[in-house]
C-alpha positions in Angstrom: 0.1 0.3 -0.4 2.1 3.3 -1.8 0.6 6.6 -0.9 -0.5 6.9 -4.2 -2.8 4.0 -3.0 -6.4 5.5 -3.6 -8.9 5.7 -0.2 -10.5 4.1 0.8 -13.8 3.6 2.8 -16.7 0.9 4.0 -20.2 2.7 4.7 -20.9 1.1 8.6 -24.8 0.9 9.8 -23.6 1.4 12.9 -20.7 4.2 12.1 -21.1 5.8 9.3 -18.2 5.9 6.5 -15.4 5.0 8.2 -11.8 4.6 6.2 -10.9 0.5 5.1 -8.0 -0.8 3.3 -8.8 -3.7 1.2 -5.7 -6.8 1.2 -6.9 -9.8 -1.2 -9.8 -11.0 -0.6 -10.3 -9.2 2.6 -12.4 -6.0 3.6 -10.1 -4.3 6.3 -11.9 -1.0 8.1 -10.8 1.5 11.3 -14.0 2.0 13.3 -14.1 4.6 15.9 -14.1 2.6 18.6 -10.5 1.4 17.7 -11.0 -2.1 16.7 -10.2 -3.5 13.3 -13.3 -4.8 11.1 -12.3 -7.6 8.7 -14.9 -8.7 5.9 -14.6 -10.4 2.8 -15.1 -8.8 -0.9 -18.5 -11.5 -1.0 -20.3 -9.2 2.0 -19.9 -5.8 0.2 -21.0 -4.4 -3.3 -18.4 -1.6 -4.4 -18.8 1.9 -6.6 -16.6 5.2 -6.9 -17.3 7.7 -5.4 -15.3 11.1 -6.2 -12.2 9.5 -6.5 -12.7 6.7 -3.0 -13.8 3.8 -3.6 -16.8 2.5 -1.2 -17.4 -0.5 0.6 -21.2 -1.1 1.9 -22.3 -4.2 3.0 -24.6 -5.9 0.1 -26.8 -8.7 2.8 -24.0 -11.1 2.0 -22.3 -14.4 3.7 -18.8 -14.7 3.7 -18.2 -18.1 2.7 -17.5 -20.6 4.8 -13.9 -21.4 4.5 -13.3 -17.9 5.0 -13.8 -18.5 8.8 -9.5 -19.4 8.9 -8.6 -16.6 7.1 -5.5 -15.6 8.8 -4.2 -12.2 6.9 -2.8 -9.7 8.8 -5.0 -6.3 9.1 -2.4 -3.8 8.4 -1.4 -0.7 10.2 -3.7 1.8 11.3 -1.0 4.2 9.8 -1.6 2.2 6.1 -6.4 3.4 6.1 -6.7 6.4 5.2 -7.7 9.7 6.3 -11.2 11.2 5.7 -12.8 14.3 5.0 
């Protein structure tokens, strides 16, 4: 994730639009109260908004094999600052 990576955000039902990063098939989002949330592409709809990739829940469930997902989330400093 370079400094040139376009911003990404998750539209969360409780937290609103929060900073996010995609790694492989995982979407990580930085919640306002601290924990890094972990979801998967099959749970998300994606769209662009003013140069930001927006992920929104689509009602899908994670695949069964995702229960073994062990990707290490990005460092907090790698999440974009949203306006």
